[in-house]
N, C-alpha and C positions, 0 to 999 in steps of 0.2 A: 940581209933584206932587201928587194931591188928597187934599188934609186924612181924614183916617179911613181912610185906603187904602195899608195899608204895601205891597199889590202893584204899586202905581201907579210905585215906584221901580226896579223889578225888569227890567233890560231884555230883551229875549226872545232867546233866541237862534240863532231862525230867521227870515231873512227869504222874503218870497214866496210863494207856494202850498208849503204842507209834505203836503198831502194826500197818499196813494199809491194807485195803482190794483193790482187784486189780477185777473189774466186765470186764467180758468177751464181746468183742465186738460182737454187734448182730446182723441180717440183714437175708432177704430172699434169697439172691445170695449165694453161696458157699466163700466168699470173704469177708469180714469187714475190713475196715483200720482207721487208724486215724493219724493224724499228728498236732503234736501241735511247733509252733513257737511262740516266744517272741511278736511278732506283730501279726499273726494271727492264726486262727485253719480252717485244710481242712478234712473234714472225710467224709468216704463212708460203710454207717452204717443205724439201724434203731435208727431214734432218733428224738429227737422234731427239728420241723424246724425254722432257726435264723431269725422268723419273729415275731418282736414284734408289728412292724405295725398293719398289718391284722390280724382278728380272724379268725387263721386256727384251730388250735388247735386240729391237732392230729401229728400222728407220722408216717413218711415215712422212707423208706429204701430208702435213696436219697446222692447224692453226694452236701455237705454242705458247704461253705466256710463263716467265719466271721473277721473280724478283730478283737482286740483286744490289752488291754495297757493303755496307761496315755492320751491319744488323748483323744478331746471331740466330734471329727466325726467319725463316725466308720460305716462301709457295710457289708451287709450281703446277702445270696444269695441262692437259691439250683436248681437243678434238679434232676428229678425223672421219672423213670415209674412206672405208679399204675398201678392197675386193675382199668378197666372200669367199674364193677358191684359194684356199688355205691346204700347202701341204705340210704335214705334222710329222718329223722324226725320222723322215728318212734317213733311211740307213746309207753308209758310204763306209768300203773298205779300202786304207789305202794302199797304195800298190807301189809304194818306193821313189816314187817319181812324184814333181810339184805340181799334176795335174788330176785334178777330181772331175766328174763327170754327173750332174745331174740329172732324175729320171726325165726331165722336162727341161723345154726351154722356152724364151721368152718370158723372164723371171721379172714381175714386179721388181726396178731397182730398189737398191737398200733397205727388202724386205729379207734379204738373207740374214739367218744366225746360225753358225757352224759351231758346233760343241764337241771337241774329242774326247774320247771317253776311253780310259784306262781301267781294264777289270783285274783290281786285285785281289789279296786273299779276305782282303779286309772289305772289299764292295767297291763300288764303281768309284772314282774319280774323274772330276770333269774337269774343263777349262775351255771358257769361252772365246773363238778367237774372234777380231777385230778386223771386221771389213776394211780394207786400204791401208793399214801396218800387218798382217798375217796372211790377207788374199786378197785377192781382186777378183770379181766376177765378172764375164763375160755375158749379159742379159740376154743377149739374143742367141745365145747358145748351150746355155747352160753349163760351159765349161769354168770351174774354179780353179786360178793357179795361186798355190801358197806361195808366201816368201821362203819356206824352208821344207824341205821333204819330210814330211809323216812316214816312218816305218810303222809295218803292223801290227810288230811286238815294240815294247821300249828294251832297256838297255837288263831291265831283271825277268824279260821274256813273260812278262805280262800281253797279253792281246789290246790291240788301239783300234778303236773304229770312231768313226764319226756320224753327228746327226747333224742333218739339215732340216730346217722350219723355212720355208719359203713361201710365197703368193704367186701367182699366177698373173701374167700383164692383160692378158687377152679375156679377163673376169670385168675389167674396168665398168661393163655396162649393169654390171651386180654386187651393190656397194652394201654397207648396213654402217651403222653409226659406230663409233669408239669415240670413248673419252676415260679420262684421268685426272686427279688430283693428289697433290700430296705438299706436308707440310715438314721441316729439319728443325732441329735444332739442333745449333754447334756451341759448344763452351770447352773451359780449360778448367782441371782440377789441378786443387793445390797437395802438396805435401808429398808423402814419400811416395803414393802411387800417381806422381803429377802427370799431366799430360793433358791431348786433346781429344774430344768425342765429340760421338754426332750421334742424335738421334732421329729420329723420324717416321712416318706413318701415312699411308697413303691409299688408294684407291682407285679399280682399273675396270674399267668395261669392254672386254675387245676378243673376237673371234666367238661370242657367243658366251663367253666364261667371264664371270666379275670375281676380282682378286682383292683383298684385302690383307695388307702386311703392316708391321711394324721393321725395324730394323736397327742395329745400335752396332757403332764402330769406336772405335777406342785405338789410341796408339801413343807410345811413349819412347823412349831410348832403347826399351828395351823388348817390348813388347808390342805385338799388331794384332788386332782381336776385332773381328765382323758377325755377326752372327743376327738372322733375320728369321720370323716366321711369317708365314703364307696360310692364310684359308682361302679359297678358290672352288668354283663350282658355277652351275648355270641358274640362272634367274629361277625363283622360285621354287628350286628342288633340294631341297635342304639336307634331304637323305643321301643325294652325291656328292655332297659338299667334301672335299679335301683340305688336311692340313699337315703344315710343310713345312720343316724346322731345317734352317741350317747354319752351321755354326765352322769359325774356320778361328786359329791360333798360328802366330809368326813368331819364333824370340829370334832377338837381333845376336 
């Protein structure tokens, strides 16, 4: 103890770096706001959409709302005005370097979805890359920098390509309404199949396509399973609607 200093005997309740970082709100408009409540969150900014049931895989400047808290039933949704100039499934061949060049520049920030596709004897295996973790985009030049090199073939000599979907920034004056809602229920199973599960249903209208979907996830100490069923198509054109079923399971 230091004589004459009564604070010297008080232990700090913090260890290491106790600083905090504030990330500025971002968006395509002059204003971006966020409101946090113990039971829900409302934002107008560029962010990931609160839609885990449907594989939207992109960021939009949108008005989003989602519930949170201790309840096992949660809701989420969004409304956005998005550019109509969409480039979908642009093929990219890895060059063995960390750089990829999109066919266009002036990309709408947050709109790039990048999927790695491996063609195996059993069909296509896909993996969605996450912006900020797996890659960064220079939206002005359309250059993508990968966190790790992706080779044109994998260890088993299967061909590997990438598919890019994004929006062009210069289409800001041509926009259309997009929206979506979802509900999820989370719970726990008891007994020999004890584990956590989540089931959900959602719907969204984006880029002239309406998509309905349901998703179920289950995880315990030895198994992790995820399945999704999607129905999508153009409004009022039922004969052209498509059904997609996705499922995966991993054992520990």
